[in-house]
N, C-alpha and C positions, 0 to 999 in steps of 0.2 A: 303489922308489917307496913313500912312506908312504901308508897308506890310513886315512882318517878316516871314521867312520860319518856325521858331519855332512855329508860330501861327497855323500851320496846324496840326490837330490831325489825327494820323494814327492808325487805329485799326489793330494791327498785327495779332490778332487771326482770324479776317475776311479774311485777306490776305492769311494766311496759309491755312484756310479752302477752299478758292477759288482755291489755287494752288493744293491742294489735289484733288478737284473736277475736275480741268482741266486735271491733269495727269490721273485720272481715266477715263475720257472721251477719252483721247488720247489712252490709253491702249485698251479700247473697240473698237475704230476705227481701231487700228492696228490688233486686233484679227479678226475683220470682214474682213479686207483686206486679211488676211491669209486664212480664212475659207470659205468665200462666193465667189462663182465663179464670174468672171469678168462680164459676161453678166447679172447676177442678179443685181450686183452693178450698172451697166449701166442702167438697167431698172428702178431701184429705183431712180437714179439720174435724169433720163429723166422725170419721173413722177413728181418729185419735181420741176423741171424746168417748166414743163407745168402748174403746180399749181401756181407757182410764176408769170407767165405771165398773170394770171387772165382770162384764156380762158375756164374755166369750166372743167367738167369731161372728155369731149372729148379731150381736150388739154392734160390732164394728161395721158389718155390712149395712145394718139399719141406719147407723149414724152417718155412714157415707152417702147413702141414698137421700136422707133428709137434708144433709148439708148441700149436696149437689142441687137438689130441687129448690132449696131456699135461695140459692144464688144464681139460678138460671135466669138469663136475660139481663143481669145486672152488668151492663157494659161500663167500663171506666170512662169517666168524663175527661175531656182534654185538660181541664183545670187540675184534676187530680193527677193525671199523667205528668204534667209539667212540674207539679209539686214534688212528686216522687223522683223525677229526673234531677231536680235541683238538690234534693237530699242526697242522691247518689253522688253527684259532683262534689258536694261538701264532704261526704264521707271519704271519697277518694283522696281529697286534699289532706284530710286528717291522717289517713293511712300513709301518704307520702311523707308528711312531716315527721311522723313517728319513725319511719324507715330511715330517713336521712339522719335523724338524731341518733338512731341506733348505729348507723354507719360511723358517725363521729365517735361514739362511745367505744365501739369495737377497735377504733384506731388509738384509743387511749387519750382522747381529747375530752375534757370535762371541765366545767366550771370556768375559771378565768385563767388566761395565759398571758404572760408578758409578751411584748412585741418581739423581744429577743428569742424567747422560747418558740413563738410562732414562726419566726424567720428560720430557725434552725431545726424545726420539727421535721422528721423523716416520715412521710406518709407511705403507706403500703400501695405501691403503684405497679402496674404491669410494665416491664421494661421493653416496650415495643421499639423496634429499630427498623432499618430499611425503609421501603416505600410506605409500609403501613404506619411506622412510627412517624415518618414525615407527614403523613396524612392526618392522623388523629392525635399525635403526641403520646404521652404516657398516662393512660387513664387509670382511675381508681379500680380496685379489684371487683367492685360490684357495679360497674358502669352499665348504662342502658343506651344502646345505639339504635336509632331508627333509620332504615334505608328505604327510600321510595323513588319511584320513577314510572314512566309509561311502559307498556308492554314492549318487549324486545330492546329495551334501552341498555340492558346489561346488568341489572341489579342482582339477579340470581347468580350470574357468572361472577360478579364482584364478591358476593357473599360466600360462594364456594371457595374462591381463592383465599379469602380472609379466614375461612374455617380451617383450611389446610395450614395456614400460617399459625393460627392459634394453637394447633396441636403441639407446638414447641413448648407451650407453657402449661398445658393441662388437657383434660378430657373434654371433648366437644360432642354435643348432640345437635345434629342438623335435622330439623323437622321439615321435610319437603312435602307439605300438605297439598300444594297445587300439582307438582310433577309426579309425586308418588315414586315408586321404584320403577321409573321409566327409562327408556333408551336415552332420552335427552339428559337425564340426571347422570346416567352411566358415562355419557360422553364428557360431561363437565368434570366428573371425577377423574377420568383418564387424562384429560387436558391439564388438570391441576396436580398430577403426579401419582395417581393411582391410589391403591388401598393404603390405609394408615391405621395402626392399632389404636390410636388415640381419637379416632373419628368414627362416630356411629350415625346412621341415618334412620329416620322414622317416617312413616306415611300417616301419622295421626290426623284425625279429623275433628277431634273434640277437645275441649278444655280439660276434661277429666283425664283423658289419656296423657296429655302433657303434664298435668299435675302429678299423676301417679308415677310417671317416669322420673321426674325430678326428685320425688320423695324416695324412690327406691334405688337411685343411682347417685354417684357423686360426680356430677358434671361441673366443670369450671366455667364452661361457656354453652349457652343454649341459643340456637337460631330458630325462629318461627317464620316460615316462608309459605304462605303469607297470613298476616293477621286477618285481612279482609276475607280471604277464602274460608278461614275457620270461623268467621263471624264472631270474633272475640272482641269484647268491650274493654275500654281502658281500665275499668275496675278489676277485670279478670287478670289483666297484665300485672297490675299492682299486687294482686293476691299471690300470683306466682312468685314475685320477688320476696315474699315473706316466708316462703317454705325453707329455703336454704341460701347461704351466700353463694352467688354465682353472677356472672356477667350475662346480659341478655341482649340479643340482636334481633330486632323485629323488622320484618319486611312489609311495606305497605304498597298497595296499588295506587296509581295516580289517575286522575281524571284527564279528559282531553285538554283541559286548560293547564295541566301540569300540577294542580293541587293534589296533595295526598288525600286518599279517601278516608273518611271517618272523622271522629271528634277531634277538635283542637287540643283536647286533653292529652292525646297521644304525644304531641310535640312538647307540651308543657312538662310532662313527667319523665322526659328522657334527658340524657347528658350530651349526646352527640347526634347530629342529624347529617345524613349523607344523601344528597339528591343525585340520581344518575340520569344524565342527559346525553343521548347519542354516544354511549360508550365512555363518557367522562364522569368521574365522581367529583362532586363539589361538596366540600365539608365545612361545617361550622359546629363549634362545640365549646366545652368548658376547659379542655386540656391543650388546645393548640389554636393558632390563628386560622383564618380562612385559608383553605388549601384546595388543591385539585389533583386528581390522579387518573391516568388512563386505565381503563378496565382491561383492555386487550393490549398485549405487548406491542403490536404494530399500529395501534390506534393513534391517530393524531387528532387533536381538538379541531372542531370545525372552524372555518375561517372567522366566523363571528363569535366564537366562544370567548368567555371572559378570560382575561390574561392576568389581572391583578386582584388583590384582595378586595379593593374598592369595587372593581367591576363585578366580582363574584356576587357581592351583596346587592348590587344594583340589578343583576340580570337573572339570578335564580329565583325560584318560587317565592312569592311574598310571604309564604308561611315560614320561610327560614328567617325572615326579619322578625317575625313574631317571636321566634325562639330566642333571637339575640336580645330582644327587649325584655324578656321574661326573667325575673329574679331567680337564679338557680344557685346562688352562692352557698357553699358549704358552711 
């Protein structure tokens, strides 16, 4: 029987999904190595070894104790920590590249397109209109928006209003980690129009709670308010995006100098950045020019607030310029 290499059928989608899962597992292992003490990891490994030898529960306990004691006092060196951190960043970039390629493939874009086909291609975008459409344009179905600002600047109020607006297009989950089910959250809900059958709230505190909610429900939009309060890392945010197709809005706290808290990777990995300053949202992103919007209906920009797109880029946080210069082309 003649054998031809062309006879082999390869499912490239399965290969890509397997690669995404592999990188996700590698990221989880690297994070564990950074965050779990050596003796605990040794104890877990020893218990697994004991179980693998088939000598029952006593073998697991003995293996755990041996592994724990062997690794006691073995602190991670700064050089090793830096190496693991670099690996994490590289894996996060690999994961992001695969996700964006997957986004294009799901849109039916593959291989080579003529300039005419590209010009006439109809992408699957959210048809935002009104003040939110004027602010961010018409984003792709799996956009990631980052909102940041100092305390009391109006970022949560802005996000609650946006969440109400997004219920026109699908199911929304708003994770109010900082406020929880508080009177202040209730007041925002009342101000924005009251209860809505397409809007759910959660007071989650951990990554696993968020992940499980996304897996078990079909949400079109997910808000996390805030990433800093939940102590989530950029790699965890990227892992959430691999679970299902949905749009993600993450809220970041800001320092006294106006910079958002956390790794610069947060900004590199998103499509839209909104900085909230004294009740005004300043936007930059992939789907519209620089714009601004009042958070509160009666709010007027401060006397010295930016008035033009040029002034916006000159006056808002320098981290926004970093986003503008970063290559985020689809």
